[in-house]
C-alpha positions as CSV (number, residue, x, y, z in Angstrom):
1,M,-23.6,-12.3,7.8
2,T,-22.5,-13.4,4.4
3,T,-19.1,-13.3,2.8
4,T,-17.6,-14.4,-0.5
5,V,-14.9,-16.3,1.4
6,R,-16.0,-19.9,1.9
7,A,-12.9,-21.4,3.6
8,M,-10.2,-20.3,5.9
9,K,-7.0,-21.5,4.3
10,G,-4.8,-18.7,5.7
11,L,-5.1,-16.4,8.6
12,L,-3.4,-13.0,9.3
13,I,-3.8,-12.6,13.1
14,D,-3.3,-9.4,15.1
15,L,-1.5,-9.7,18.5
16,D,-2.1,-7.1,21.2
17,G,-5.7,-7.1,22.2
18,T,-6.4,-10.3,20.1
19,L,-4.0,-12.9,21.6
20,Y,-2.7,-11.0,24.7
21,H,-3.0,-7.9,26.9
22,G,0.3,-6.4,27.8
23,S,2.3,-9.4,29.1
24,K,-0.8,-11.6,29.8
25,M,-2.2,-14.2,27.3
26,I,-5.9,-13.9,26.6
27,D,-7.6,-17.2,27.5
28,G,-7.7,-19.6,24.5
29,A,-4.8,-18.1,22.6
30,D,-2.6,-21.1,23.2
31,R,-5.4,-23.5,22.2
32,L,-6.1,-21.6,19.0
33,I,-2.5,-21.5,17.8
34,T,-1.9,-25.1,18.8
35,Y,-4.9,-26.1,16.7
36,L,-3.7,-24.1,13.7
37,R,-0.3,-25.8,13.9
38,D,-1.8,-29.3,14.3
39,K,-4.0,-28.8,11.3
40,N,-1.3,-27.2,9.2
41,I,-3.4,-24.1,8.7
42,S,-1.2,-21.3,7.3
43,Y,-1.1,-18.2,9.5
44,R,1.1,-15.2,10.3
45,F,1.0,-12.8,13.3
46,V,0.7,-9.3,11.9
47,T,1.6,-6.4,14.1
48,N,1.9,-2.7,13.7
49,N,4.7,-2.8,16.3
50,S,7.9,-1.5,14.8
51,A,9.9,-1.5,18.0
52,S,10.7,-5.3,18.3
53,S,12.3,-7.7,15.9
54,P,10.5,-10.8,14.8
55,I,12.5,-13.0,17.2
56,E,11.8,-10.7,20.1
57,V,8.0,-10.8,19.3
58,A,8.2,-14.6,19.0
59,N,10.0,-14.9,22.4
60,R,7.4,-12.6,24.0
61,L,4.6,-14.9,22.8
62,L,6.5,-18.0,23.9
63,S,6.9,-16.5,27.4
64,M,3.1,-16.2,27.7
65,G,2.6,-19.8,26.5
66,I,1.6,-19.0,22.9
67,P,3.4,-21.2,20.3
68,A,5.5,-19.0,18.0
69,K,8.6,-18.8,15.9
70,Q,10.4,-16.0,14.2
71,E,9.1,-17.0,10.8
72,D,5.5,-16.5,12.0
73,I,5.9,-12.8,12.6
74,C,5.2,-9.9,10.2
75,T,6.0,-6.4,11.6
76,S,5.4,-2.9,10.3
77,A,9.2,-2.5,10.5
78,Q,9.8,-5.4,8.1
79,A,7.2,-4.1,5.7
80,T,8.6,-0.6,5.8
81,A,12.1,-1.8,5.0
82,Q,10.9,-4.0,2.1
83,Y,8.8,-1.1,0.7
84,I,11.8,1.2,0.6
85,A,14.2,-1.4,-0.8
86,A,11.7,-2.2,-3.6
87,I,11.4,1.4,-4.8
88,H,14.9,2.6,-4.0
89,P,17.5,-0.2,-3.4
90,H,20.4,0.8,-1.1
91,A,18.6,4.1,-0.2
92,S,19.9,6.2,2.7
93,V,17.4,6.4,5.7
94,Y,17.2,8.7,8.7
95,V,15.5,6.6,11.4
96,I,13.4,7.6,14.3
97,G,12.6,4.3,16.0
98,E,13.8,1.5,18.2
99,S,16.0,-1.6,17.6
100,G,13.4,-3.6,15.6
101,L,13.1,-0.8,13.0
102,H,16.9,-0.2,12.8
103,D,17.5,-4.0,12.4
104,A,14.9,-4.3,9.6
105,I,16.3,-1.3,7.7
106,L,19.8,-2.8,7.8
107,E,18.6,-6.3,6.9
108,A,17.0,-4.9,3.8
109,G,20.3,-3.6,2.5
110,L,19.5,0.1,3.3
111,D,21.9,2.6,4.7
112,I,21.1,4.3,8.0
113,T,22.4,7.9,7.9
114,E,22.4,11.1,9.9
115,D,23.0,13.3,6.9
116,K,20.9,14.1,3.8
117,P,18.8,10.9,3.6
118,H,16.5,9.8,0.8
119,F,13.9,8.8,3.4
120,V,12.9,9.7,6.9
121,V,11.3,6.7,8.6
122,Q,9.5,7.1,11.9
123,G,8.1,4.6,14.3
124,I,7.7,4.5,18.1
125,D,10.7,5.8,19.9
126,R,10.5,6.0,23.6
127,K,13.8,7.9,24.0
128,L,13.0,10.4,21.3
129,S,14.6,13.9,21.6
130,Y,13.3,17.2,20.3
131,E,16.6,17.5,18.4
132,R,15.9,14.4,16.4
133,I,12.3,15.5,15.6
134,T,13.7,18.9,14.4
135,Q,16.2,17.1,12.1
136,A,13.6,14.8,10.7
137,V,11.3,17.8,9.9
138,R,14.2,19.6,8.2
139,Y,15.1,16.6,6.0
140,I,11.5,16.1,5.0
141,R,11.1,19.8,4.1
142,E,14.3,19.5,2.1
143,G,12.8,16.7,0.0
144,A,13.2,13.4,1.9
145,T,10.2,11.1,1.6
146,S,8.4,10.8,4.9
147,I,7.4,7.2,6.0
148,L,5.3,6.3,9.1
149,T,5.5,2.7,10.2
150,N,2.1,2.8,11.8
151,P,-0.7,5.2,12.8
152,D,-1.4,4.0,16.4
153,L,-1.9,7.1,18.6
154,L,-1.7,5.2,21.9
155,L,0.0,2.1,23.1
156,P,-0.7,0.0,26.3
157,S,2.1,-0.2,28.8
158,S,2.6,-1.8,32.2
159,D,1.5,1.5,33.9
160,G,-1.1,2.8,31.4
161,L,-1.4,4.2,27.9
162,I,1.5,6.0,26.3
163,P,1.8,8.0,23.0
164,G,2.3,5.8,20.0
165,A,4.1,6.2,16.7
166,G,1.0,8.0,15.2
167,S,1.2,10.7,17.9
168,I,4.9,11.4,17.0
169,G,4.0,11.3,13.4
170,A,1.2,13.9,13.9
171,M,3.8,16.4,15.1
172,I,6.2,15.6,12.3
173,K,3.5,15.9,9.7
174,A,2.2,19.2,11.1
175,A,5.7,20.7,11.2
176,S,6.9,19.4,7.8
177,G,3.6,20.0,6.0
178,K,4.1,16.6,4.2
179,E,1.8,13.6,4.4
180,P,3.8,10.4,5.2
181,V,3.5,7.1,3.4
182,L,1.7,4.9,5.9
183,I,2.9,1.3,6.1
184,G,1.0,-0.4,9.0
185,K,-2.6,-1.3,9.4
186,P,-5.0,0.0,8.0
187,S,-2.7,0.5,5.1
188,T,-2.5,-2.3,2.5
189,I,1.3,-2.2,2.4
190,L,1.7,-4.3,5.6
191,M,-1.1,-6.5,4.4
192,E,0.5,-7.1,1.0
193,Y,3.8,-7.9,2.7
194,S,2.1,-10.3,5.1
195,L,0.1,-12.0,2.3
196,K,3.3,-12.6,0.4
197,Q,4.8,-14.2,3.5
198,L,1.7,-16.3,4.1
199,G,1.6,-17.7,0.6
200,V,-2.2,-18.1,0.4
201,E,-4.6,-16.5,-2.1
202,R,-6.3,-13.5,-0.5
203,A,-9.7,-14.9,-1.4
204,D,-9.0,-17.7,1.1
205,T,-7.3,-15.5,3.7
206,W,-9.0,-14.0,6.7
207,V,-7.7,-11.1,8.8
208,I,-8.5,-11.5,12.5
209,G,-8.2,-8.7,15.1
210,D,-9.9,-6.7,17.8
211,N,-9.7,-3.2,16.2
212,I,-12.2,-2.3,13.5
213,A,-10.4,0.8,12.4
214,T,-7.0,-1.0,11.9
215,D,-7.4,-4.8,11.6
216,I,-10.8,-5.0,10.0
217,A,-10.3,-1.9,7.7
218,A,-6.9,-3.4,6.6
219,G,-8.5,-6.7,5.8
220,I,-11.3,-5.2,3.8
221,A,-8.8,-3.0,1.8
222,A,-6.8,-6.1,1.0
223,N,-9.9,-8.0,-0.2
224,C,-9.7,-10.6,2.5
225,G,-12.3,-12.0,4.8
226,T,-12.5,-10.2,8.2
227,L,-13.2,-11.5,11.6
228,L,-13.5,-9.3,14.7
229,V,-12.9,-10.8,18.2
230,L,-14.3,-9.0,21.2
231,T,-11.2,-9.6,23.3
232,G,-9.6,-6.2,23.2
233,L,-10.4,-2.7,22.0
234,T,-13.8,-3.6,20.6
235,T,-16.5,-4.9,22.9
236,A,-20.2,-5.7,22.6
237,D,-21.0,-2.4,24.3
238,N,-18.8,-0.1,22.1
239,M,-19.0,-2.0,18.8
240,D,-21.5,0.2,17.1
241,Y,-19.4,3.3,18.0
242,Y,-16.3,1.8,16.5
243,K,-18.2,0.6,13.4
244,S,-19.4,4.2,12.9
245,V,-15.9,5.7,13.4
246,A,-14.2,3.2,11.2
247,G,-16.9,3.3,8.5
248,C,-16.7,-0.5,8.0
249,K,-17.8,-3.7,9.6
250,P,-16.4,-7.2,9.8
251,D,-17.7,-10.3,8.0
252,L,-17.8,-12.3,11.2
253,I,-17.7,-11.6,14.9
254,C,-16.6,-13.9,17.7
255,E,-17.0,-13.2,21.4
256,N,-13.8,-15.0,22.5
257,L,-11.0,-17.1,21.2
258,D,-12.7,-20.5,21.9
259,E,-15.5,-19.3,19.7
260,L,-12.9,-18.2,17.1
261,L,-11.3,-21.7,17.2
262,L,-14.7,-23.3,16.5
263,T,-15.4,-20.9,13.7
264,V,-12.0,-21.5,12.1
265,S,-12.5,-25.3,12.3
266,N,-15.8,-25.1,10.6
267,Y,-14.7,-22.7,7.8
268,Y,-11.5,-24.6,7.2
269,A,-13.5,-27.7,6.7
270,G,-15.8,-25.9,4.4
271,N,-18.8,-25.9,6.7
272,P,-19.3,-22.3,7.6
273,N,-23.0,-22.7,8.5
274,E,-22.0,-25.1,11.3
275,Q,-20.3,-22.4,13.4
């Protein structure tokens, strides 16, 4: 498969399903990130997760044995807060979400309010009440801009799948009659935020993930190279189905993280044909 990208100078790497499952590291994740650090290859971990702060995400990775620091993390919550601050500094925001989203909103200089907000921001909220959904819908119908951190309908948990931010968003959208601004993958907003943090030209940046509909679609939309790893949602058996559903396909496919490491080493050295 051919691509216009000839080197891997920067990587935007998905987390859940790509480097770990739940609280368990996928084999080779530690070796991959150690290699990137040793070779000074620029990378960022890019996650649709809005519930956790960057330091919490980094600590979770470290607990699994994957090298990480706070500065490595780009979350949909951070991208959401920066998006709002850029178009409306010091805006008032009604938040449906967990601590990571609240922290990002405040760090961006925005005001969290319960009354007449400029924006309604919604992410995953595992303690959500019907009353808060009702209030969010009313504010949106009254003119507040609706923002959805990420469209994930389901999330893995220790005892099975649970409804994600996208499932909550579907209810708010249906009741308010308003389409939300989408921040997380496959939107380009999170990708543009992550590219800025990465500091590498998009022509030399690759997006790596296990989900064609989010990771790969986002990479294509951002004009980056795309590499699918068959470590999570997408497998050799269901790949054709997900390609059809997503309406796109990756530039490269790796079966596991050791194959990914070899591919990165060859592309970074400018020898893509040696993978």
